[in-house]
N, C-alpha and C positions, 0 to 999 in steps of 0.2 A: 503493501501499498503505500502510494508518495504522499508528501506531507507537502499540504502548498506553505511557502512563505507568506509571514503575516503578513495583512497588509495596513500600513502606514495613514493616517490621517494625510488629506494635500494639502493643510496647512503647514504640515512636517514637513514634507517631499518636498516642498520646492523650495525650502532653502536647505536639504542637506545635495548639497552639492560638493562632488568630490575634486576641488579644488585645492591647489599647498603652498601655501608661501611661500618660500626661500631663501632666503639674505648670503650674501656674503658678502665679506668687509677684507681688502687689504689695506697694505697699508698710504696704498695711491689711489685706489677707487672703490665705491661702495656699487656694488648690484646685486637686483630682485628678478625673482621670477615667481610666474605660475604655473604650475605643470597640472596638467589632466590627470590624474592617478592610475586611472583604467585603461589609459591608452600609454602613460609615459610618456606625453609630450608636454613640449613648455608652448603653453598658449600666448601668453604676454611676460613682457622683460619688458626692465628698464637698468640702465648701467650710466656712469658717470663718464665712461668712456666713450657714447655714443658723439660722433661731435658736433652734432646739431645740438648738445647741450651743452658741449663742452665752456661755449662762449659765455655762456648764460652764468655759469659757476664759477665765485671765484677761487675756491680750493676743490678741486674731486677726491677729496676724503672725509671731510668734517661735516658736525652734527647738521648744519643747514642742506649739504648737500645728499645727506639722508633724505630730506622732508622735500625736497626736492623730486628725488628720483622716485622716495612712496606714494608724490602727489601728479605725479610723469604716469606707473604704474595703475595707481588707480582711476584716470584718465580713458587708460586702453584699457582697465577693462571694463566700463562702462560702456564704452566703444561695439564692446564684443558682449554684449548682451550676461557679464556676468555678476551679480547681484551679491553673492559672499563667497568668501575663502575665509581656511583655516592655515591658521602659522603655525611653521613647523622652526621650529629653535633643536640648534646643537644644544649639546650639552656645556658649552663653555657660555652657549649665548643667555644674558640674562635681561629682562625688557628694562634697560636703561639705556643712553644714550643714546646712540642709532638707531639700534633697534627700536625704541620704543620711538622715535624722529620717525621712522620709516610706516609703524605699525598705527603709530596716529595720524599720521597725515594718509592713508589709505583712509582709515575710518571718518577720518573730517572729508573728506571725498563725496562720500556717499556710500562705500562698500561696505555690507557689512564683514566682520570676523566671528570664523563661528571659533 
């Protein structure tokens, strides 16, 4: 006998999106990307290495650059109709400094965090 999977209410399933935000920080650059986990593909990304962003950033590695990267990434997500993402922090990453700047700017731009 086959047991069917449980049925979730529709208001919950609209926010259960399999998108994960991953961030990477080096001594020179800040980058963030959103990955669609079932297909393991990058949906959207933003980095301080992009030529279009270099002129608008004073430095490419501080908290202000991280906030700008988060804002740009959120705008790109909203253009692709992705309303919510979940955050994946590495073991050494804490919700402080550049990590906080990226996450807060994504939240302020209108993307929900799960």
